[in-house]
N, C-alpha and C positions, 0 to 999 in steps of 0.2 A: 617505510611501506608505501605501494605505489596508490596515488590518488584516484578515484573512481574515474574513470570515461564517461563524461556526458554528452551525449550527441547533440550536434547544432541545435537541433530544433526542440531540445528541451533546456537547452541553456538558459539559466536565468539572467547571467550577467558575462560579460566578455572575459573577465579576469577573476574568477571564482577562486577562493582559497578554502580550503577545508582543514580544520584543525583536530587532530586526534589526541586521546589522553588516555592514562589509565595503562594496564601491561603492554610491553612491547611486543606480544605476539601477533604474529603477521594477519590472523584472522580475528584481531579485535579491531572493529571500527568505531569507536564511539565519537558520533560525528557532531559537530556542531559548525554548519555553514556560516561563514565570513564572507560578505562580498562588499567590498569598497566602493564599486562604480554603480551599483544599481539603486533603486529605489527600494528601500526596506521593506515597503508595503506588498513587493512582489515576491518576498522570500516568505516562506511557512516552515517553520522548524517546530515541531512537535516534541514535548517531552515523554520519555517513558519509562521514569522512575530513575533510579539509581545503582550504579555497580556495587561492586564489593568493596570499593576504597570510597564510596560515598559520591562520588562524582556524579552529575546529571548524565544521564544518557538519552540521547535527543536524535531524531531523524529528520533528514529535511524532505518535505512533500515534493517540494519545486526541484528537487534534482534529477527527476526523471526516472528514477529507479523502483523497481518491485519490492515490496518488502512483506515477508512472510512472518508472523507471529504466532509462536508456538504457545498454547496455552491450554489447559483444562476448559471443558464445557462449562463447570459449574465455577468457574472464575468469574470475576466480574473485569478483570483487569484482561484487555486493555480498552474496557469501555469508555472510561474518560478520555485517555488519549486519542480514540478514535472519534469520540465526540467531538473535542477539541478540533481534529483535523476536519471533520465535517462541517463544523460552523466557521472555521477559518478559511475554507476553501469559499463557503456561501458569502461570507461578508467581504472577503477579499478579491473575489470573483477571479482567483486565479484558475479555476477549473471548472468544468461543469461535471457535476456530482452524479454517480449512479451507485446504489446500496443496495447489495442482496444480502438480506437479513432474515434468515429463516428462524432466528433466535429472538426477534422482536426487540432487538436491544438499541434499535434506532427509529422505533416506531414514531416518535414525534415529528421525524421529516413528513409522515405521512398527512399531517394537518398544518405542516409549517408555509407562512406566507410567502417567506423567504425562499425557501425551496422551489416552490411552483414559479416564482416571480424570476430567479436566477438561474435557472435552468438545473434541476435536480429530480432523480427520479429513485423510488423506493419501492421495492417488493419484496414479499416474504413467503408467496406461494410458488410451487414450481412452474406454474403457468406464468406468472408474473415475472418470475427471474427468466424464464426462457425469452418472453416478450423484449426484456431489458437488453439481454444479451444479442437477441437479434437486432436490435436498435445500434447497439455498440458496433456490432458486426458491419452494419450497413454504412455507417458514419464514415464520411469521406475523408480523405487525408487533408490536413489544412493547420492553420496556426493555431487553432483553439486546442486547449489542453482538456483531457479527460480524465477522472479519475473514479476507479471503481473499488467500494470497500466490500468485502464478502467474509461472511462466515463460512471458509472452504469446506470443512468435512461435512458439515450438515449440507450446505449448499449441493455438492457432490451427490451425496447419497440421496438426494431427491430428485436429481435431473435425471431424464433420459439420456441415452447413447449420444443423440444427434447434439442435445444442448451441452454435454460433459465436452463432449468434442471442439464444439464452438468456443466454451469457456476455455480449454486448453488453448486454442487457435488465438485466443484475444490476448491471454498472458505471454504466450510464446512471441508473438508478434507485436507488443505493445509499445516497442520503441518507434517501430515505422506508422503507428497509428497516433502517436503523440498522446498515448494512453499511460497511466500508472495504475497498477494494481496493489492493493494494501489487503491482506486476506489473514484471518486467522485460522489456525487448525490445531485439532487435539490430538491428531494422529502423527507422531513424529515419524513413523515408518513410512505411513502413506503408500504402501505395496499395492493397495487396491485402487488408488488414483490412477486416472489417464498416464500413459507414458509421456515423459517430457514435460508435465505440470509442475512439478516441484522444483525440477531444476531451471525452470524460467524466471524464477525469483531470484533478483541481484542479491538481495539482503535478507540475513533470518535473525529475528529477534527471539531471545530465549529468556524464559525467566526461572531461575533455581535460587529457591530458599528466600525468596523476595526482592532477589538481586536482577537486575536487567543487563543482559550482554547483546550488542550487535554485531554480527561477523557477516563476512561475505560467504554467500551460499557456495560450499564446496562443489554440489553437483553441478552448477552451473561454471565456476573458475577452475575446476579440474584440482582443487586442493584436497 
């Protein structure tokens, strides 16, 4: 299976090695990042449960790839993995953190001293999320890494058309902006989403009967 391509501005080390486990299907990418040449503090790998064979399914935040997580709105998953992701980037200062949180799953960020001191923004209203997207859209290209966590279905439903288009553009041009987008969505079809939004995610994580699978997004990779 071909290894994911990481653009130079997103490379966390010069000789990254990715290992894959589980079934040999070409769209299965249960990813564990191993980098022998870098300081491990710069690597952030988050577990997302186990696959059908019992192997841990994890995803590297520092790989510079957008991730879409399919789940029901009534599910708590992946609240814990995303919380680990948020606290990890704050404590290691690997990214500036932006959270569009209409479900109030990460409201603790609103009063977090670390979030304020280390560069994190949290919003739960259409107006607040719109301002956050505008801030991200105006961020100058540079070496700093940005991470946007978003409850996608509800966020899109609440935003007006200009902000929907702004979010779509951010996800589509994420690599050029040194931006990583991790979003959850309860709508698998997403036909009412803006054109090109779902195709802009590199990887898709699906939960089925309590098992997790991460695969490449067929809409993006032509599979």
